C-alpha positions as CSV (number, residue, x, y, z in Angstrom):
1,M,256.0,11.3,-77.9
2,I,254.5,11.3,-81.4
3,F,252.8,14.3,-83.0
4,A,250.1,13.2,-85.4
5,S,248.9,16.7,-86.5
6,D,250.6,19.8,-87.7
7,L,248.1,22.8,-87.4
8,S,248.6,25.6,-89.8
9,L,246.9,29.0,-89.3
10,S,246.6,32.4,-91.0
11,V,245.9,35.4,-88.7
12,D,244.9,39.0,-89.0
13,Q,243.9,41.4,-86.2
14,H,243.4,45.1,-85.6
15,S,242.3,47.4,-82.7
16,I,241.6,51.1,-82.7
17,A,240.2,53.6,-80.2
18,G,237.5,54.8,-82.7
19,V,235.9,58.1,-81.6
20,K,236.9,57.7,-78.0
21,P,240.1,59.4,-76.6
22,R,241.7,56.1,-75.6
23,N,241.5,52.4,-76.5
24,E,240.4,50.2,-73.6
25,D,240.3,47.1,-75.8
26,C,243.2,44.7,-75.9
27,I,244.0,41.8,-78.3
28,G,246.7,39.2,-78.6
29,V,247.6,36.0,-80.5
30,R,250.3,33.5,-79.8
31,I,251.2,30.7,-82.1
32,P,254.1,28.8,-80.4
33,D,256.7,26.5,-81.8
34,R,255.7,23.1,-83.1
35,E,256.0,21.0,-80.0
36,T,254.3,23.6,-77.8
37,L,251.6,24.0,-80.5
38,Q,250.9,20.3,-80.2
39,L,250.8,20.2,-76.5
40,K,249.2,23.6,-75.6
41,G,247.7,24.9,-78.9
42,A,247.5,28.4,-80.5
43,V,245.7,31.1,-78.5
44,A,243.8,34.2,-79.5
45,V,242.5,36.5,-76.7
46,I,240.3,39.6,-77.0
47,A,239.2,41.8,-74.1
48,D,237.0,45.0,-73.8
49,G,237.6,47.2,-70.7
50,V,234.3,48.2,-69.2
51,S,234.0,52.0,-69.8
52,A,232.0,52.5,-66.5
53,A,235.1,51.2,-64.7
54,E,237.9,53.6,-64.5
55,A,240.6,50.9,-64.8
56,G,238.9,49.0,-67.7
57,K,242.0,49.5,-69.9
58,E,244.3,48.1,-67.2
59,A,242.0,45.2,-66.7
60,S,241.8,44.2,-70.4
61,E,245.6,44.5,-70.8
62,A,246.2,42.5,-67.7
63,C,243.9,39.7,-68.9
64,V,245.3,39.5,-72.4
65,T,249.0,39.7,-71.6
66,N,248.9,37.5,-68.5
67,F,246.8,34.8,-70.0
68,L,249.1,34.6,-73.1
69,S,252.0,34.2,-70.7
70,D,250.6,32.1,-67.9
71,Y,248.6,29.6,-69.9
72,F,251.8,28.5,-71.7
73,C,253.5,28.1,-68.3
74,T,251.1,25.5,-67.1
75,P,252.2,21.8,-67.2
76,D,252.0,20.2,-70.6
77,S,250.0,17.3,-69.1
78,W,247.1,19.6,-68.1
79,S,244.0,19.7,-70.3
80,V,243.2,22.9,-72.0
81,K,240.1,23.4,-69.8
82,N,242.0,22.8,-66.5
83,A,245.0,25.0,-67.5
84,A,242.9,27.9,-68.8
85,Q,240.4,27.9,-66.0
86,K,243.1,27.9,-63.3
87,V,244.8,30.9,-65.0
88,L,241.5,32.7,-65.4
89,Q,240.5,32.1,-61.8
90,A,243.8,33.6,-60.7
91,L,243.4,36.6,-63.0
92,N,239.9,37.2,-61.9
93,R,240.9,37.2,-58.2
94,W,243.7,39.6,-58.9
95,L,241.3,42.0,-60.8
96,Y,238.8,41.8,-58.0
97,G,241.4,42.4,-55.4
98,Q,242.7,45.5,-57.3
99,S,239.2,46.9,-57.4
100,L,238.8,46.5,-53.6
101,R,242.1,48.2,-52.9
102,T,241.2,51.2,-55.1
103,L,237.5,51.3,-53.9
104,N,237.8,54.9,-52.7
105,D,239.3,56.0,-56.0
106,D,236.3,54.6,-58.0
107,K,238.6,52.5,-60.1
108,G,237.1,49.2,-61.1
109,Y,239.2,46.6,-62.8
110,V,236.5,45.0,-65.0
111,C,236.5,43.8,-68.6
112,T,235.0,41.3,-71.0
113,L,237.1,38.4,-72.2
114,S,236.8,35.9,-75.0
115,I,239.5,33.2,-75.6
116,L,240.0,30.8,-78.5
117,V,242.5,27.9,-78.0
118,L,243.1,25.8,-81.2
119,K,244.7,22.5,-80.2
120,S,245.0,19.5,-82.5
121,T,241.5,19.1,-84.0
122,Q,239.5,21.0,-81.4
123,A,238.6,24.6,-80.7
124,H,238.3,25.4,-76.9
125,I,236.3,28.5,-76.2
126,F,236.3,30.5,-72.9
127,H,234.0,33.5,-72.7
128,V,232.6,36.0,-70.2
129,G,230.9,39.3,-71.1
130,D,229.7,40.7,-74.4
131,S,232.7,40.3,-76.7
132,R,232.1,37.6,-79.2
133,I,233.5,34.6,-81.1
134,Y,232.1,33.6,-84.5
135,L,232.7,30.5,-86.6
136,Y,232.4,30.7,-90.4
137,R,232.1,27.3,-92.1
138,N,230.7,26.3,-95.5
139,G,229.1,29.7,-96.1
140,E,227.4,30.0,-92.7
141,L,228.4,32.3,-89.9
142,E,227.5,31.2,-86.3
143,Q,228.0,33.1,-83.1
144,V,229.4,30.5,-80.8
145,T,229.4,32.6,-77.6
146,T,226.5,34.0,-75.7
147,D,226.3,37.7,-74.6
148,H,226.2,38.0,-70.9
149,T,224.0,41.1,-70.8
150,A,220.6,42.0,-69.2
151,R,218.1,44.3,-70.9
152,V,216.9,47.4,-68.9
153,D,214.5,48.5,-71.6
154,A,214.1,48.4,-75.4
155,E,217.3,50.4,-75.9
156,R,219.5,49.8,-72.9
157,T,221.3,46.8,-71.6
158,Y,223.9,46.3,-68.9
159,L,226.7,43.8,-68.5
160,A,225.7,40.9,-66.3
161,R,229.0,39.0,-66.1
162,A,232.7,40.0,-66.6
163,M,236.2,39.5,-65.4
164,G,236.7,41.2,-62.0
165,F,233.0,41.5,-61.2
166,S,233.1,39.2,-58.2
167,P,235.7,36.9,-56.5
168,N,233.9,33.8,-58.0
169,L,234.3,33.6,-61.8
170,D,231.4,32.1,-63.9
171,I,232.9,31.6,-67.4
172,D,231.4,29.8,-70.3
173,Y,233.4,26.9,-71.8
174,R,232.7,24.8,-74.9
175,V,234.6,22.6,-77.3
176,L,234.1,22.5,-81.1
177,E,235.6,20.0,-83.6
178,V,237.7,21.9,-86.2
179,Q,237.8,21.5,-89.9
180,A,240.3,22.7,-92.5
181,G,239.0,26.0,-93.9
182,D,237.2,27.0,-90.7
183,L,237.5,30.7,-90.0
184,F,237.1,32.3,-86.5
185,L,236.2,35.9,-85.8
186,L,236.7,37.5,-82.4
187,S,235.2,40.9,-81.9
188,T,234.2,43.6,-79.4
189,D,230.8,45.3,-79.4
190,G,232.3,48.3,-81.2
191,L,232.3,46.1,-84.3
192,H,229.5,43.6,-84.0
193,D,226.9,46.0,-82.7
194,F,227.3,48.1,-85.8
195,V,228.0,45.7,-88.7
196,P,225.0,43.4,-89.5
197,H,225.5,39.6,-89.2
198,S,224.8,39.2,-93.0
199,Q,227.5,41.7,-93.9
200,L,230.0,40.0,-91.6
201,R,229.2,36.7,-93.3
202,E,229.8,38.1,-96.8
203,R,233.1,39.7,-95.8
204,L,234.3,36.5,-94.2
205,R,233.2,34.5,-97.3
206,E,235.8,36.4,-99.3
207,A,238.5,35.6,-96.7
208,A,237.7,31.9,-96.6
209,Q,239.8,31.0,-99.7
210,T,242.0,34.0,-100.3
211,P,244.7,35.9,-98.4
212,F,242.9,38.3,-96.1
213,Q,245.6,40.5,-94.6
214,G,244.0,43.9,-93.9
215,L,240.5,42.5,-93.6
216,A,240.4,43.2,-89.8
217,A,241.2,46.9,-90.4
218,D,238.6,47.1,-93.2
219,L,235.9,45.6,-90.9
220,L,236.6,48.2,-88.2
221,Q,236.4,51.0,-90.8
222,T,233.1,49.6,-91.9
223,A,231.8,49.8,-88.3
224,L,233.1,53.3,-87.9
225,Q,231.3,54.4,-91.0
226,A,228.1,52.8,-89.6
227,G,228.3,55.1,-86.6
228,S,230.3,53.0,-84.0
229,D,230.8,55.1,-80.9
230,D,233.1,52.6,-79.0
231,N,236.5,51.1,-79.2
232,L,236.8,48.6,-82.0
233,S,238.8,45.3,-82.2
234,C,238.7,42.1,-84.1
235,Q,240.8,39.0,-84.8
236,I,240.5,36.6,-87.7
237,L,242.0,33.1,-87.6
238,R,241.8,30.7,-90.5
239,V,242.6,27.0,-90.2
240,D,244.6,26.5,-93.3
241,S,245.4,22.9,-92.5
242,L,245.1,20.4,-89.7
243,G,248.1,18.5,-91.0
244,L,246.7,15.1,-89.9
245,R,248.9,12.1,-90.4
246,D,247.6,8.7,-91.4
247,A,248.0,5.6,-89.3
248,D,250.8,4.1,-91.5
249,S,252.9,7.3,-91.0
250,C,252.4,7.2,-87.3
251,C,253.3,3.5,-87.1
252,R,256.5,4.1,-89.0
253,E,257.6,6.8,-86.6
254,L,256.6,4.7,-83.6
255,S,258.6,1.8,-85.0
256,R,261.7,4.0,-85.6
257,L,263.6,2.3,-82.8
258,P,263.6,-1.5,-82.7
259,F,262.7,-3.5,-79.6
260,P,265.7,-4.8,-77.7
261,P,265.9,-8.6,-77.1
262,P,265.4,-9.9,-73.5
263,L,268.7,-9.3,-71.6
264,E,270.6,-11.5,-69.2
265,V,272.7,-10.6,-66.2
266,G,276.1,-9.5,-67.5
267,Q,274.9,-8.4,-70.9
268,S,275.1,-4.7,-71.9
269,L,273.1,-2.3,-74.0
270,D,274.3,1.1,-75.1
271,G,276.9,1.1,-72.4
272,Y,274.6,-0.1,-69.6
273,R,275.4,-3.4,-68.0
274,V,272.6,-5.5,-66.6
275,D,273.3,-6.3,-62.9
276,R,269.9,-7.8,-62.0
277,I,266.6,-8.7,-63.5
278,L,264.0,-6.9,-61.3
279,H,260.8,-7.8,-63.2
280,E,259.7,-9.8,-66.2
281,S,256.2,-10.0,-67.5
282,A,254.3,-10.4,-70.8
283,R,254.3,-6.6,-71.2
284,S,257.8,-5.5,-70.2
285,Q,261.2,-6.2,-68.6
286,V,262.8,-4.2,-65.9
287,Y,266.5,-4.4,-65.1
288,Q,268.9,-2.9,-62.6
289,V,271.8,-1.6,-64.7
290,T,275.1,0.2,-64.3
291,D,276.5,2.9,-66.6
292,M,279.9,1.4,-67.5
293,E,281.4,4.8,-68.0
294,T,280.4,6.5,-64.8
295,G,279.5,3.6,-62.5
296,E,276.0,5.1,-61.8
297,R,273.2,2.8,-61.2
298,A,269.8,3.1,-62.8
299,V,266.7,1.1,-63.7
300,M,266.1,0.2,-67.4
301,K,262.6,-0.7,-68.7
302,T,262.3,-2.3,-72.1
303,P,259.1,-3.2,-74.0
304,S,258.1,-6.8,-74.5
305,L,258.6,-8.4,-77.9
306,N,255.0,-9.6,-77.7
307,F,253.9,-6.1,-78.8
308,V,256.5,-5.3,-81.5
309,D,253.7,-4.8,-84.1
310,D,251.3,-3.0,-81.7
311,P,251.5,0.8,-82.3
312,A,249.1,1.6,-79.4
313,Y,251.3,-0.3,-77.0
314,I,254.4,1.5,-78.3
315,E,252.7,4.9,-78.0
316,R,251.9,4.2,-74.4
317,F,255.4,2.9,-73.7
318,T,257.0,6.1,-75.0
319,M,254.5,8.1,-72.9
320,E,256.0,6.6,-69.7
321,E,259.3,8.4,-70.3
322,W,257.4,11.6,-71.1
323,I,255.6,11.4,-67.8
324,A,258.7,10.6,-65.8
325,R,260.5,13.6,-67.3
326,R,257.8,16.0,-66.0
327,V,257.3,14.8,-62.4
328,H,259.9,15.8,-59.8
329,N,259.2,14.5,-56.3
330,P,261.2,12.5,-53.8
331,H,258.5,10.0,-53.6
332,V,258.2,9.4,-57.4
333,A,261.0,7.6,-59.4
334,G,262.6,10.2,-61.6
335,L,263.9,9.9,-65.2
336,V,267.6,9.4,-65.8
337,P,268.6,11.0,-69.1
338,C,270.4,8.7,-71.6
339,K,274.0,9.9,-72.0
340,R,274.4,8.1,-75.4
341,A,272.3,7.7,-78.5
342,R,269.8,4.8,-78.0
343,S,270.1,1.9,-80.4
344,C,266.6,0.6,-79.4
345,L,263.5,1.4,-77.4
346,Y,263.9,1.7,-73.6
347,Y,264.1,4.3,-70.9
348,L,265.9,4.8,-67.6
349,T,264.7,5.8,-64.2
350,E,266.7,6.4,-61.0
351,F,267.7,3.4,-59.0
352,V,265.8,3.3,-55.7
353,P,267.2,0.9,-53.0
354,G,264.6,-1.0,-51.3
355,A,262.0,-3.7,-51.7
356,P,258.4,-3.8,-53.0
357,L,255.8,-2.8,-50.4
358,S,254.1,-6.1,-51.0
359,R,257.1,-7.9,-49.4
360,W,257.1,-5.4,-46.5
361,I,253.4,-6.2,-45.9
362,R,254.1,-10.0,-45.8
363,D,257.0,-9.4,-43.3
364,N,255.2,-6.8,-41.2
365,S,251.6,-8.0,-40.8
366,R,249.6,-6.0,-38.2
367,S,252.2,-3.2,-38.2
368,D,252.2,-0.3,-35.8
369,I,249.5,2.1,-36.8
370,H,251.7,5.2,-36.5
371,R,254.3,3.6,-38.8
372,V,251.6,2.8,-41.3
373,T,250.2,6.3,-41.3
374,R,253.8,7.7,-41.9
375,I,254.1,5.4,-44.9
376,L,250.7,6.3,-46.2
377,E,251.6,10.0,-46.0
378,Q,254.6,9.3,-48.3
379,I,252.5,7.4,-50.8
380,V,250.0,10.2,-50.9
381,K,252.8,12.7,-51.6
382,G,253.9,10.7,-54.6
383,V,250.4,10.3,-55.9
384,R,249.6,14.0,-55.5
385,A,252.7,14.9,-57.4
386,L,251.2,13.2,-60.4
387,H,247.8,14.7,-59.7
388,R,249.3,18.2,-59.8
389,K,250.2,17.4,-63.4
390,E,246.6,16.2,-64.0
391,T,247.9,12.7,-64.3
392,L,246.2,9.6,-62.8
393,H,248.5,6.7,-62.1
394,Q,245.7,4.1,-62.3
395,D,247.8,1.2,-61.0
396,I,248.6,2.1,-57.4
397,K,249.5,-1.2,-55.7
398,P,252.2,-2.5,-53.3
399,D,254.2,-3.9,-56.2
400,N,254.5,-0.4,-57.6
401,L,255.8,1.1,-54.4
402,L,259.3,0.6,-53.2
403,I,260.2,1.0,-49.5
404,G,263.7,1.4,-48.1
405,N,265.2,0.4,-44.8
406,D,264.4,3.9,-43.5
407,D,260.7,3.4,-44.6
408,H,261.2,5.9,-47.5
409,V,258.6,5.2,-50.1
410,T,258.9,5.7,-53.9
411,L,256.1,5.3,-56.5
412,V,257.2,3.6,-59.7
413,D,255.8,2.4,-63.1
414,F,253.8,4.9,-65.3
415,G,252.5,2.2,-67.7
416,S,248.8,2.8,-66.9
417,C,248.8,6.6,-66.4
418,R,246.0,8.7,-67.9
419,I,246.8,12.2,-69.1
420,P,243.9,14.4,-70.2
421,G,246.2,16.9,-71.9
422,V,247.6,14.2,-74.1
423,E,244.3,12.6,-74.8
424,E,243.1,15.8,-76.4
425,M,245.8,15.4,-79.1
426,Y,244.8,13.7,-82.4
427,L,246.1,10.2,-83.0
428,P,245.0,8.1,-86.0
429,I,245.3,4.9,-84.0
430,E,243.2,3.9,-81.0
431,R,245.0,4.6,-77.8
432,E,245.6,1.7,-75.4
433,R,243.5,1.8,-72.3
434,A,245.7,0.2,-69.7
435,L,243.9,-0.8,-66.5
436,G,245.4,-1.4,-63.1
437,T,245.3,-4.4,-60.8
438,A,241.7,-5.6,-60.0
439,S,242.3,-6.1,-56.3
440,Y,243.5,-2.5,-55.8
441,S,241.4,-0.7,-58.5
442,A,238.3,1.3,-57.6
443,P,234.9,-0.2,-58.8
444,E,234.4,2.6,-61.4
445,Y,237.2,1.1,-63.5
446,V,235.3,-2.2,-63.7
447,L,232.0,-0.5,-64.4
448,G,233.5,1.7,-67.1
449,A,232.8,5.0,-65.3
450,K,235.2,8.0,-65.3
451,A,238.1,7.6,-63.0
452,T,239.1,10.6,-60.8
453,T,241.4,11.3,-57.9
454,R,238.9,9.6,-55.6
455,S,239.6,6.4,-57.6
456,E,243.3,6.8,-56.6
457,L,242.2,7.4,-53.0
458,F,240.4,4.1,-53.0
459,S,243.6,2.3,-54.1
460,V,245.7,3.9,-51.5
461,A,243.2,3.1,-48.8
462,V,243.2,-0.6,-49.9
463,I,246.9,-0.6,-49.4
464,G,246.5,1.1,-46.0
465,Y,243.9,-1.5,-44.9
466,E,246.2,-4.3,-46.1
467,M,249.2,-2.9,-44.2
468,L,247.2,-2.8,-41.0
469,T,245.4,-6.2,-41.4
470,G,247.1,-8.3,-44.0
471,H,243.6,-8.7,-45.6
472,S,241.5,-7.2,-48.3
473,P,238.6,-4.9,-47.1
474,Y,236.0,-6.7,-49.1
475,G,237.6,-10.2,-49.2
476,E,238.4,-12.3,-52.2
477,A,235.0,-11.7,-53.8
478,Y,236.0,-8.2,-54.7
479,E,238.3,-9.2,-57.6
480,K,235.5,-11.2,-59.2
481,A,232.8,-8.5,-58.8
482,A,232.3,-7.1,-62.3
483,S,228.7,-5.7,-62.2
484,P,226.7,-3.4,-60.0
485,T,224.8,-6.4,-58.7
486,A,227.9,-8.2,-57.7
487,L,229.4,-5.1,-56.1
488,A,226.2,-4.5,-54.1
489,K,226.6,-7.9,-52.4
490,L,230.1,-7.1,-51.1
491,K,230.4,-6.4,-47.4
492,Y,233.2,-4.3,-45.8
493,T,235.0,-6.0,-42.9
494,P,236.1,-3.6,-40.2
495,A,239.9,-3.5,-39.9
496,Y,239.8,-4.0,-36.1
497,H,238.2,-7.5,-36.7
498,H,241.5,-8.5,-38.2
499,N,243.8,-6.4,-36.0
500,P,242.4,-5.4,-32.6
501,M,245.0,-2.6,-32.3
502,V,243.3,-0.6,-35.1
503,P,241.1,2.1,-33.4
504,V,237.5,2.4,-34.4
505,W,238.0,6.0,-35.6
506,M,240.8,4.9,-37.9
507,D,238.7,2.2,-39.3
508,G,236.0,4.8,-39.9
509,A,238.4,6.8,-42.0
510,L,239.4,3.6,-44.0
511,K,235.7,2.7,-44.5
512,K,234.8,6.1,-45.9
513,A,237.8,6.1,-48.3
514,L,236.8,2.6,-49.4
515,Q,233.2,3.3,-50.2
516,L,232.1,1.5,-53.4
517,D,230.3,4.7,-54.5
518,P,233.0,7.3,-55.3
519,R,230.6,10.1,-54.3
520,R,230.7,8.9,-50.7
521,R,234.5,8.9,-50.4
522,Y,236.6,11.8,-49.2
523,D,237.0,14.8,-51.5
524,S,240.7,15.0,-50.9
525,F,243.7,13.0,-49.6
526,S,244.5,15.6,-47.0
527,E,241.1,15.2,-45.4
528,W,241.6,11.4,-45.3
529,L,245.1,11.6,-43.8
530,Q,243.8,14.0,-41.1
531,D,241.1,11.4,-40.1
532,M,243.7,8.6,-40.3
533,T,245.9,10.5,-37.8
534,Y,243.4,12.2,-35.4
535,P,240.1,10.8,-34.2
536,N,237.0,12.3,-36.0
537,S,233.9,12.0,-33.8
538,R,231.7,12.0,-36.9
539,L,233.2,8.7,-37.9
540,M,232.7,7.1,-34.5
541,P,230.0,4.3,-34.3
542,D,227.2,4.4,-31.7
543,S,228.3,5.0,-28.2
544,A,226.8,1.6,-27.2
545,L,229.7,-0.1,-28.9
546,P,232.0,-1.7,-26.3
547,I,235.1,0.3,-25.6
548,V,237.2,-2.6,-26.7
549,E,235.8,-2.0,-30.2
550,R,235.7,1.8,-30.0
551,N,239.3,2.1,-29.1
552,P,241.2,-1.2,-28.6
553,L,244.5,0.5,-27.8
554,A,243.0,2.6,-25.0
555,F,241.1,-0.4,-23.7
556,W,244.2,-2.6,-23.4
557,R,246.3,0.2,-22.0
558,T,243.7,0.9,-19.3
559,L,243.2,-2.8,-18.5
560,S,247.0,-3.3,-18.2
561,G,247.2,-0.3,-15.9
562,I,244.4,-1.7,-13.7
563,L,246.1,-5.1,-13.5
564,L,249.4,-3.4,-12.6
565,L,247.8,-1.5,-9.8
566,T,246.1,-4.7,-8.6
567,Q,249.4,-6.5,-8.5
568,L,251.1,-3.7,-6.7
569,A,248.3,-3.6,-4.1
570,T,248.5,-7.4,-3.6
571,L,252.3,-7.1,-3.2
572,L,252.0,-4.4,-0.6
573,W,249.4,-6.4,1.3
574,L,251.6,-9.5,1.4
575,L,254.6,-7.4,2.6
576,H,252.4,-6.0,5.3
577,L,251.4,-9.5,6.5
578,L,255.0,-10.7,6.6
579,R,255.8,-8.0,9.1
C-alpha cells in the first residue's frame, strides 16, 4: 500500500482539579507510528465526569483510556466512523451496566466525551455532552461541537446527553477537511465557561505560528483567575503539515517493482515454477505455481502489461494483497507470504483444489435443494468474513468461487473490493472504480447508487437461483438494463417454473433477496439463510395456489405414496381372486 500523506502535529495538554478536591476530568492523546497514523489517524480524547454522579471520575477515565486502546485495535480496513462508533457503543453499554449494578450505592458512571481523530486530510469529530472542540483557522475561532444541555432557567442548565446515560448512545459525528496550520482546542466547561470566546481566539492566534508548549496550562490558570469552580482541562493540537505527496511521487513509488512478462508452463519467477495457467484476461494472469525449495503449491496473480503505465490500476492491484493479508477464514483464499525478495509485481494466495462454481452449475443443473443451501451457507461465511472488515467484494460470481470434491467453497479474487477505511486516505491520483460482472451485480451498481451489504446479498441470491434452476432470475434482459426505466420492465421468474422441486417458500426467500430495490431485500444474510432453510409463512403466496406450486416436493411425495398404496391394494385384490 502507498501512503500519500505524512501528517505532522504539535500537541499540548493540561488538566487540573482546580478548586475541587479531586479531578474528575480525563484527557489523552495518541499519535501512533507512521503506518498506523496513515490507517487509523491521531486521536485526542477529553472527558468530564458528571459531578452529580458518584462514579464520574471512573467513567471519564474508562472512556479515555479504553477508547485510546480499543480504537487502534479495530481492523485497519474499517472507516473511522465505523471503528469509533462501535467502540463508543461498547463503552456506553459498559458504563450503563456499571450504573445499574451499583444502583443502590448511588454511583452513576456518567461523563461527557469529545473525540478528535485526525486522519489524512480529514478531522473526524465525535461528541456527546458539554465538553467542546474548537477549530482555529485564519484568525477565526469556531466551536465545531454543540453543547447537549437543556436550560432550566436564566442561570441553570442540566446535561441532556452523556456517556452512560442510557443503553442507546446518541453521539454527534461530523467530518471536516483539514488544512496545514489548523489548530484544534478541546476543553471542558471549567475552561470555556469562564474564558470568553474572544480571549480564547487571541490566545490561540499566538499559538498558530509559534511554539506553544505551556499554553494549555496558561489557559487553565486564566480560567481559575476568572473564578472557575470546576475541574479544568484542555488539549491543543496544531496541524504543522499534511505532508501531501504529488502524483509524480506516488507514481514513482507505485512503479518501483516492474511488471512481470506473461509466463508459460515450466517457467519460473523468484523460485516459483509455473505448473498451470489458471486464468488469463486483459487485466491479469493467474498461475498455479510450486515453490521449488519447499514443494509447496500456491496461486500467483500478476498484473497485465496493458496497465503498466496506469497508477490507479497498480494501486488497486497492490490493495488486493493488503486485503488478503487481513482476512482469515476457511472460505476465503488466504495470502501466502513470499519467502524471497520479489523482483517484480505479483502476490501469492493459497492453492485451493477444486473447480469454479460455474463449472459445477453446468454439471449439476437442478441440484438437490439441501445441497444448494449447504453451499450457499459457505459462500455467505466467506462474504461475511470480508464484511466484518468493512470490505465489499463487489464481484461475487461463480467464477470467483472454487468448490472442491467435498463441496467446500472458497471465495477468491479481491480485484474489485471496496474498503471505506482506505478510501478515507489521501491519494493524488483518482482511484480506480472496479465494477463486478453485470449479470451478478445488484442494480444499484448500474445506477451509480451506493453499494451495501444488501448488494452482496443480491449477488449471492443470483448464484443460489442459478444453482437451483440453471437460469437467471430476470432473464437475459437483466444484463442490458442500464436505467430505472429498463429495470422497471424486468419480471422475476419464480424458480419453481424452471425446477418444480424448488418449494414455493424457498422461492419466496429468493425473490425477496433479489428485489431490484435494495430497501425491499433482507437486512442480513442470516435472516435470508433462515428463510432458505425453513419455511416462512409470510413468504407464502395465496392459499389458492395449487399445492403442486406451493410445495412441489410434498405434492410429488404425497402423490407417489397414494400411487403406491393403490398398487398394493390392487395386488392384494388380485391375490384374493386367485385363491
